[in-house]
Structures are given as structure tokens and as C-alpha cells.
N, C-alpha and C positions, 0 to 999 in steps of 0.2 A: 290695654285695649288692642285687639287684633289690628293688623295693618289693613286687612280687607274683611268686611263683614257684610254678608248678603243675607237679607231677611225676606222671605216670602216672595222672591222674584218670580214674576209671571210675564211671559212673552207670548204674543199671539201674532199670527200672520193672516192677512186677507188673501184668499185664493179664489179661483173661478167657482169652486164648489162651496164657498163659504169660509167663515173664519175658523181657524184651527189654533189650538193651544200647544205650542212646541215645548215650553218650559212652564211647569205648573207648581207655583208656590214652593220653590226650593230655598233652603237656608243652609249656609255653611260659612266658615271663617278661615282665614289664612293668617298665620302669625308671621312676624318679621323674622327673616332668615330661614324659614322653613320651606319645604317642598310639599305641596298638596297635589295629589293625583286625582283626576276625574276619569273614571273608567266606565265602559258600557259598550253595548253593541252599536253599530252604525244606526243613526236615526234616533238615538235616545235623548238627544238634546245637549250633548257636550259642547259642540262648536257654537250652537245658538247661545248657550250660557256665556261663553267667552265673548262673542260679538255683542251681547247685551251689556256686559261689563264695560266694553270699550265704546258702546253706543255706535256700533258700525253695522247695525241691522239694515238690510236692503229697504230703501224707502220708495214709496210710502207704505209698502205692504207690511213690514215688520214694526211692531210697536211693543214697548214695555208698558203693560197695563196695570201693574201692581208691584208692590214691594219696594225695597231700597237696596242700594249698593253703596255702602259706606267705605270710602277709601281715605285713610288718615283723617277720619272724622267728617269728611264731606260726602254728601249724597250725590253720587255721579248722575243719577237719574234726574236730578233737579237742576244741575248746572246749565247755564246758558251755553249754546254751542261754541261761542268764542272762548269760554273758559275750558270747555271739554277739549278743544283743540290744543290747548296748552298742556293738558294732561297726557294725551296720546303721544307716544314716542318719547316723551320727556320723563314723566313720572311712572308711566306704565308702558312697557314695551311688549310687542306681540310678534311671535314667530308664526306666520300663517302656514296652513297645511301643505300647500304645494308651492315650492320655491319658484318653479318656472312661471307660474301664473302670478305669484306675489311680486316678482321683479318685472319692471317695465322693459320690454324687449328692445325699445328704440333709444334707451338712455344707457350710458356707460355705468359700470359699477361705481366708479368714483363719484359721478354726479348724483346717483341715488343715495350713496352713503353720506355725502356732504350736505344733502338737502336738509336732513333733520338737524344737523349741527348748526347750520346757518339759521334755521327757523327758530330754534329754542335757545340759542346761545348768542352772546355778543361777539361773534367771530367774524373775521374777515375771510375772504375766499382762500387765501394761502394757508391760514391757520386751520381752516376746516379741512382742506385737502391733506395737510400734514397729519392732522388728527385721524382722518379716514385711513391713511396708510398704516398708522400705528394700530388702529383697531383691527384691520385685516391681518396684520402680523400677529396680534394677540389671539385671534381665532384660528391660527395655524395655517394661513394661506401663504404659500411660498411666493417670492417675488411680488409682494403686494403693490409696489409702485407700477409694475407692468400690468397687473390685474385691474388697476384703477381705470385704465383706458380700454378695457375689453367689455364686451357685451355679454348678457346672460347666456346666450346660446353657445358661447365659446368656452364655458366652464362645465365641468362634470356635475352630476347630481349632488355629490357630497360637497363640492366647492360652492355650489349655489346655496345649499343649506347653510353653510358657514357664513356666506355673505348676508343671508337673511338674518341670522343670529347677530352678526356684526351691526346691521342696521338697527335691530331691536335694542341693542345694548349701547349704542353710540353715545347716548346722553346719560348713561349710568342710572337707569330707572330703579325705583324702589321695588317694583314688581315686574316680573317677566311672565307672560302667558305664552306657553309653547303648545300650539295646537298640532298634535301628532307630528313632532319634528323629525321623526325617523321613518315616516311612511315612504315606501318605494325605494328605500336605501338597503343595500346588502348588509348582512349581519356585522361585518367588520366596521363599516362606516357608521352603522347605528351605534355601536359601542363607542366609537370615537366622538360622535356628536353628543351623546349622553354624558360622557366623561368631560367634554369641553364645557357643557352647561354647568355641570357640578363644580368644576374648577373656577369658572367665572363667578358663580354664585358665592363661593367661599371668598374669593378675592374682593368682590364688590359688596358683600353682605346683603344681597337682595333676596326677596321671596320669589318662589317659582310656583306657578300653577301649570302642571303637566297634564295635558289631555291626551289620552291614548286608549286603545282597545287591548293593549298588551299588558296582562297582569304581571308578567315577568319584569317588565320595565318599572311598573309601580313598586314591586317588591324591592328592586335594586336601588331606586332613587328617592323614594318618598317617605315622609314621616307620617302624613295623614292621607286618607283615601276616601273619596266619595264615589259610591256605586250608583249609577243612574240607570233607570229603565223607563222608557216611554214618557220621558219628560218629567219624571218625579225621582226623588232620591229614595232608593231602596234601603241603603245601609251606608253608614259613615262612621269613621273612628280612626284610631291609630292603625297603621299598617299591620303591626303585630297583633292587635286585637282582632281585626277583621280577617286576617289570613289564618290566625291560629284558631279562631272561634267564629267562623262565618255563620251568621244567624238568619240570613234571608235565603230562601230556596234559590233565588236567582244568583246570589253570590256563590252559593255552594255549587250550582250548576256551572258557573264560569270557571271556578277552580278545578272542578272535576274534569272539564274538557281539555285541560292542559296535558299534552303528552308527557310522560315521565320515562326515565331510563329503566325504571323497574317494571314498566308495562310489558306484558307478554308480547313478543313479536307477532305481527300480523293480526293482532286482536283489534276489534272495533273500538274506535274512539268514542268516548262518552259525549253525548250531545243533549241539548235542551230541546225536547219535543215541542212542536208547534211553531207558530210564527208570531212576531211582534205585531200587536194590533196597530192598525192605521190610526193616524191622529184624528180622523173623522169618525172612527168607529171604536173609540175607547170605551171599555166597560165601565159600568156605574160604580163598581167596587174596586178591589185591588187590580192594578194594571196587569199583574202577572198571573191572575187566577186561571186563565185559560191554558196556561202551560205548567201550572204548579201541581205536583203530585200530592201536596198536602192540603189543597184548597177544600173548603167546606162552604155551606150555604151562606154563612155570614160574610165570606170573602167576596161573594158576588153582589152583595147589597150595599156595602159601605166601604169607604176608603179607610184602610187601617191607619191609626194614629202613630206618630213617632213614639217609640218606647225605648226606655233606657235598658241596655243590656248590662253595661257597667260604665264606670266613669269614662267619658269621652268616646263611648261606643253606643250608637243608636241604630235602631232598625224600624222599618215600617212594615210590620207583619203581625197578623193575629195569632199565628201558630208557631212563632219562633221558639217558644219554650218546648214544643212537642217534637221538633225535628232533630 
């Protein structure tokens, strides 16, 4: 049985203009010890999916209106809030997108690190502080005992990201959700952060869900990949299957837009024409039909079903055999 199994998850938000569906009946699973990547353009529903798993949607606007999130056999969508609080930070850790906003600016690093240990473990204050210093050391922060007394603004972007990872891993969770953990970091620090997550995953035997818009990161770090577009899954499967045989026009467009060393200097980069539809103006058929060069009349009328390309490789497209 997979560690995490999501079935037909649907999340909606109440807005001033009416209710919108940000995540629409998505299904995927994550196995123990594996890394699963979720990729797509900004606004496709990646972060909302993560917040739905953690049940951290903004209230009262955001609601899970359908589907299930089975984690180790328990449906997280049905758990009482008191039980869900025991899961967050303890069994499932999360690295939020922007470390400066994820960390509380008026509390020291030590206090924020020790908080989770005190909440989820039978620790005294001294033991929690000692454990916090050890965790900072493990994520590669120099002079961790000194950093314990510092505030977030006193650390660099890379160090803040390491602190956020340390907080997420403090209680040795079975699953880590990393929401764009390398955003706004330079290339060298990005590589260090990804390598750190990989090392800690191997050491602790946990699963990782890595949310990113960078296909290069997915190729480097993940075994499975889910490609999302406008709140739905366009394609999913093993990284090798999806990258070697992209079957959805959107996946192909994303891969074609990556600059390559073999590209002729000063030539135009490949782009996907058109714009992502707004959540209030979604087409009746395929979400990608207004940008798809292979679209036909059938694509505008009904949502394409999930079809099997090969074992563990699925696509939501009427025309995938023809492209």
C-alpha cells in the first residue's frame, strides 16, 4: 500500500466573484522512500494540493469538497482537527515556499525549532534545545549553538531555507512536502539544498513530495512525476517514461521550452502560445485546448479521460496517440 494515496481530491475557494475550483479531481500516490515531483506553471494548483494534504487551506474560504487523502491508511480529510494537529510536523513535515515568511520574525531560530519537538515529543526544554542544535548541525549550519539565539533576518536566504528544512524534519516525519524549496536561491545554493534533502531522505528513509516549476530539478531528484495544468493532472508516471515519451502536448511544450547547449546561439526560445485560462473561465472540455496545436472539436466539448500509455504512465488527452 502506498504511503500516501490521493483519490479525486477536489478543492474550492469562495471569492468575491463566486466559487472557483483550484484543484479538480486529482489522483496520485507516493510510495515509501520515493520522491514524487509535482510540476506545472504558476497557478496550476501545485501549492493548493500541498495545503489540502496538510489541511492548511485559508479559512473559511478554502474547502476540500471531494475525494480522499489516505496517509498510512487514514483519511486525513476526515480526521478531527485535534488529530490532524498531531500529524502536522510530526508524521508529515512541510517546507513552505518562502522561508522569510514561513519563519516568525519576532522569535529566535532556537525557539521555533524547539516548538515542534516540545509539542510532539515527551521532551523537557533542555533536551529539546540540545536536539535543535543537533538538527541545525545536520542540515549544515555552522556554529548552530550561536544561530539558535539569532532571528531570521540575521541569516542569509540559504541559511533560512536550511532552518525551514530543519524545522520540517525535526520530528523525523515519514513524509516531507517541499514546496519550491529552491525558489529565489542562486544556482549553487539550490544544488546544496537539493543535495541536502536527498541525503536526509536516504538517512531517514522518508518519502518526499517535491513541488517545483523546474523540470531539471524533477529529472535530477524524482522517481515519479505529476504534471498539472489549470487544476487537473495532464500526465503522470515515472520520470523516465514521462521525459522519454511525453504524451501530453503540455508536457511536450514544457520540455521544449528548456534551453539546451545544442540550441543555436541567439535563436528564439520555444514557448507555449496563449495564456492559462482563469479559474472562473475554464473551458468545458480539455483545459489545454485553447493553447494546443493538436486540439479538435471533441477537445472543446468534453474532458479527456485518463488513458494508459504504458504501465505506471497515464495521460489525459484525446490525441496523445497522434502527436
